[in-house]
N, C-alpha and C positions, 0 to 999 in steps of 0.2 A: 503493499499499499503505500509506503513509504516513496518508491521511485515514481509512482504514479502522480505523485503532488509535487514534484520537483519542478516542472516547467514555471506552475503557477507561482511557487516559493520564490524562484529566481526572478520572476517578473517583478514582484511585489518589492525584493530589496533592491532592486534596479531602481524601481520608481522612488524607494525611499531614500537614495542615496543623497546625501549632503541635505537632505530635509529632516524631517520629524524622524526620530527613533521609531523602528517598528514594535508593533505591540506584541508582548509576550505571549498573551492570551491567542492572538491569531497564530502564533509560530506553534503554538502546542497543539491547536487544532489542525494545521498542516502535518505535524508529524504523527497525527493519530494517537496522540495521549489518552488512554484509558481514564487516568486520574490527574488531575492538575491541583496543583496546591500552590497558589499565589503567594509569595513572599513579600510581594510589595509590587509597586508600579513597575519596576525596572527588572524583576527575576522570578522566575518560575521554577518549579521542578515538577517533572511528570513521570508516569509510568507508562511503558509501552510493553508490547508482546517481547520484546528483546532486551528491555530492561531499564535502567534508571538514567533519566538525564536532567540536567540543570541547565538553563538559559538565562542569561543576563543580557540585556540590551543597554546600550550606550546613547548619550545625546550626540557624539561625536567620535570618531575613531582613535583620536589622541588620548581620551579616556580609557577607551577599550586597550589600547596599546599598554597604558600603564598597569591595568588588571593583568594583562597577559605577562607583562614581566614580573610582577611578582608571584602568579601563579606558576609560573615557569621556575622560579626560586624555590617553590617546593617540590620539585618534580613532577608537576601535574601535566598531562597531555590534554590538550584542549583544541576544539575547532574553532578558528576565528574566521569571521565574515565580515561584512559590510555593518557596523553597528552592533554587534552582537558576538558573544563569546558562548560556546557549549562546553560542560564538562559531563563527563558521564563516568559510570561505575568501571567501563572498560573499553579497549581499542575497538570491538567489534561496534558498539553502540553509536561511538564517535564516526565511524566510518558509515554507518547506514544515516546518520544525520546529515553527513555530508552529502550522501546521495541526494538527500531530499533538499537541502539547504544552500548547498555549494559551500564556498570557502575552503581555507587551508587548514589541515592538520597539522600542528606545531608541538612539538615537546622539548624537552631541556637538552636534549641531544642535538638541538638543530635542525 
């Protein structure tokens, strides 16, 4: 199901570039989350058939990059896209999120 939504999500992120940050709940819907637990206006956690995922959205990519730098300092792998970062319990979930959302997988190894 995630792959079927990739085109729509990529279009949505392209339309949002340089403008308003994407809505976490819209991202959750596109990832087909079965449970959504909003932690605030800029973060959500969700559960899919494949596992657990946390998505954070940012008003700009400079703020996103600051978060990524800190996260990598703890050895976490993340999916980095336009104005968002996703973290997951394992690399398989990040790869599936990448299929749906685009972005780049980044880890502390470069």
